[in-house]
N, C-alpha and C positions, 0 to 999 in steps of 0.2 A: 715625845712621840714625833715631833717634827724631824729630830735628827735620824730616828730610825727610818722614817719614810724616805728621806732624803738619801740615806745610805743604801736603801733597798733600790730606789730609782737609779742611783749611780751604778750599782751592781748590775742591774738589768740592762742599762745602756751599754755597759762595757762588755757585756757577754758576746753580742754579734761581732764586735771588733776583735775579740780574741778568736772566735770561731773562724772568721775569715781571713785571719792573718797568715803568717808564714807556715808553710808545710815543710817540717824537716824531720830528721831522725828516722830510724828504721832502715835506711838504705846504705849504711856504711858497711854492713856486712855483705857476704856473698849472696847474690841474687841468682835466680835461675838463668837470667842473661848474662851473668858474669859479675865483675867487680871493677872498682876503680883501678885504672891502669897506672903504670909508671912511666913518666914521659921519657925516661932513658931506654925503655924497652919497645918504644913505638916502632912498628915495621911498615906501617901504610898510613898515609892521611886520605881521608875521604872528605871532599869539599861538598857542602850541602847548602842549597838556597832555599829559602822559604818565601812564598809570595802568593798573592792573590791574582786571578785573571779577570779580565773585563766581564766575563760572563758569570762571575760570582764563585768560581771554583777556588779552592785553596790547595796548595800543593807544595811538595818537596821536589827538588831536582838534585840528585836522582832520588827515586822513590822505592829502589830496591837495590840491594847489593849482596855479595857473598864474601864471607871471611872464613879463615881457618880456625878451628878450635884451638885455643891457647894464644891467639894472635892478639896484639895490643894495637888498637886503632886510635889515631887522633881524628876526630870529627871537628872540621872547621866550618862553623855554621854562621851564615849571614842571612839576616832578614832583609830581603829585597822588596818586601811588601810595604803597604802603607798602614798596617794594623800591627799590633803586638802579636807575636807568635811564640810557640814554645816547641822544643824537641825533647820528647820524654821516651827514653829507650827502656822497654820492659817486655814482659809476656803480654800478649793481647788481652788476657782475662784481667790482669792487674791494671792495665790501662783502662779498660772499660769500667772497673770499678772506681778508679781514680776519676775518670770522666764524670761519673754520676756525682761524685763529691764536688767537683769543680762546677757542675750545674747548680748546686746549691750555694756554693761560695765562689762566684766568678773572679773575685779580686784576689784569690788565694795565691801567695807567692811560693816558689819552690826553692829549697836549699839542699838539694840532693845531688850526689855526684853523677847520676844518670839522666840528669835534666837540666835544661837551660831555657830561660825566657828572655826574649830579645825585643827590644823596641825597634821600630822601622829605621833601617840604615845601620843598625848595630850588628856586631859580630862577636862570637865567642867560641869556645872550644870545650870539648869533653874528651878525656882520655879514657879508654875503656878496654879491658881485657875480656875477651869472649872465652869463658872457661868451660861452657857446656855446649854440646851441639844441639840443633833444633832451629826452628823458624821463630823469630821474635819480631817485635814491632817497634817502630818509632812513630810518635803521634803528636799532634797539637791537641791538647785536651781543653782548650778554651772553649766555652759554649758555641756550638754550631760549626766549629772549625773542622772537627773530625768528620762530621756529617757531609761537609763541603768537599771531602776528598783529602784532607791533610793527615795522611798516614802512609807508612811504608813499611817494606819487609826487610829484615836481615836474616839471611840464611847462613847457619854456622855449621860447618862439617869438618870432618878429619881429612878431607882432600884438599 
């Protein structure tokens, strides 16, 4: 009886750790926003800074840009702020759904080619091919960051 109770307690204690662990998979295929790009085919580099302002806003600089359909972009992203931030590139609807999950599991880590989480002072890159036209979003989905202004738009067109 004691072993069964102990096993049940251990299983219950492990469940939140698994639920709030790494978020991966499902994004290796083509998405509406595009697909992971080939470094050899990069045609433009976009430098993005993430930070907070003294009045509590959180932002990306730049917070919008335009690319051509079929173009492969290198995003070089630097966290110039004092908090962890992330850059998640997707459709707004998908980002909002993901944001709701992040509210429940704020320590969730990402392992997707369309996202990057950076500690203060750190840099990283995403290579992305925009294979569909439309307006897409990049956002920080950490609780409270999106609401504080940490989002931007990517417009993809044939022009």
